[in-house]
C-alpha positions in Angstrom: 23.6 4.1 -20.4 26.6 2.4 -18.9 29.3 3.1 -16.4 32.2 4.6 -18.3 34.7 3.4 -15.7 34.0 -0.2 -16.8 35.1 0.5 -20.4 38.6 -0.8 -21.0 39.2 2.0 -23.6 38.3 4.7 -21.0 40.7 3.0 -18.5 43.5 3.1 -21.0 42.7 6.7 -21.9 42.8 7.6 -18.2 46.2 5.9 -17.8 47.4 7.8 -20.9 46.3 11.1 -19.4 48.3 10.4 -16.3 51.3 9.6 -18.4 51.0 12.7 -20.4 50.6 14.9 -17.3 53.8 13.4 -15.9 55.7 13.9 -19.1 54.6 17.5 -19.4 55.7 18.4 -15.9 59.2 18.5 -17.3 58.4 21.0 -20.1 60.2 24.4 -19.9 58.5 26.9 -17.6 57.7 29.1 -20.6 55.5 26.3 -22.0 53.4 26.1 -18.8 50.5 27.9 -20.6 51.4 26.9 -24.1 52.0 23.5 -25.6 51.9 21.8 -22.1 48.4 23.0 -21.4 47.3 22.2 -25.0 48.4 18.6 -24.8 46.9 18.2 -21.4 43.5 19.5 -22.5 43.5 17.3 -25.6 44.4 14.1 -23.7 41.8 14.8 -21.0 39.3 15.3 -23.8 39.7 11.7 -24.9 38.5 10.2 -21.7 36.0 12.9 -21.0 34.3 12.3 -24.4 34.2 8.6 -23.9 32.6 9.2 -20.5 30.1 11.7 -21.8 29.1 9.3 -24.7 28.3 6.6 -22.2 25.8 8.9 -20.6 23.9 9.5 -23.9 21.0 7.7 -25.3 21.7 5.0 -27.9 24.7 3.8 -29.8 24.5 6.6 -32.5 25.0 9.3 -29.8 27.8 7.2 -28.1 29.5 6.7 -31.5 29.5 10.5 -32.1 31.4 11.1 -28.8 33.8 8.3 -29.6 34.6 10.1 -32.9 35.2 13.3 -31.0 37.5 11.5 -28.7 39.3 10.1 -31.7 39.8 13.6 -33.0 41.4 14.6 -29.7 43.7 11.5 -29.9 45.0 12.7 -33.3 45.5 16.1 -31.8 47.5 14.7 -29.0 49.6 12.7 -31.4 50.5 15.8 -33.4 51.4 17.7 -30.2 53.6 14.9 -28.9 55.5 14.9 -32.1 56.0 18.7 -31.8 57.1 18.4 -28.2 59.6 15.7 -29.2 60.9 17.7 -32.1 61.3 20.8 -29.8 63.3 18.6 -27.3 60.7 18.9 -24.6 60.3 15.1 -24.5 63.1 12.7 -25.2 62.7 10.3 -28.1 62.2 7.1 -26.0 59.5 8.5 -23.7 57.7 10.0 -26.7 57.7 6.7 -28.4 56.2 5.1 -25.3 53.5 7.8 -25.2 52.7 7.4 -28.9 52.4 3.7 -28.5 50.0 4.1 -25.6 48.0 6.6 -27.7 47.9 4.2 -30.7 46.5 1.5 -28.5 43.8 3.8 -27.3 43.0 4.8 -30.9 42.9 1.1 -31.9 40.5 0.4 -29.0 38.3 3.3 -30.1 38.2 2.1 -33.7 37.1 -1.3 -32.4 34.4 0.3 -30.3 33.1 2.3 -33.2 32.9 -0.9 -35.3 30.7 -2.4 -32.6 28.5 0.6 -32.3 27.7 0.9 -36.1 24.3 -0.5 -37.1 
C-alpha cells in the first residue's frame, strides 16, 4: 500500500480534474446536469480509481484499478470532443485538455507496464 498523493500520474490526473472543472463552468446552463456533470464525474473517476488502487493489496489489484481509470480517461476524451463539436469548449482549450488527458493516459500505460508480472 502506498500514498496515492505521491504518484505523479495521480497528481497529473488531479490537475486535469481541476482544468476540466474550470472549462465546464462555462457550459450553457441547460448542460449543468447533462454533459457537464458527466465529464466531471468521469474525470474525477480517473484520480479516484488510481487512489483506490493504491489502497489495495498487490500489483494485480492495483493494475485492475488503473485499467478502470484508463476507461474513464477514454470516456472523458470522447466527451471533450462532443463538447468541442457542440461549441461548449473552444478548439484551442479543448486541444489543451486533450493533450493533458493524453499525458495522463501515457503515464497510466507506463504504470500498467511496471505492474505486470
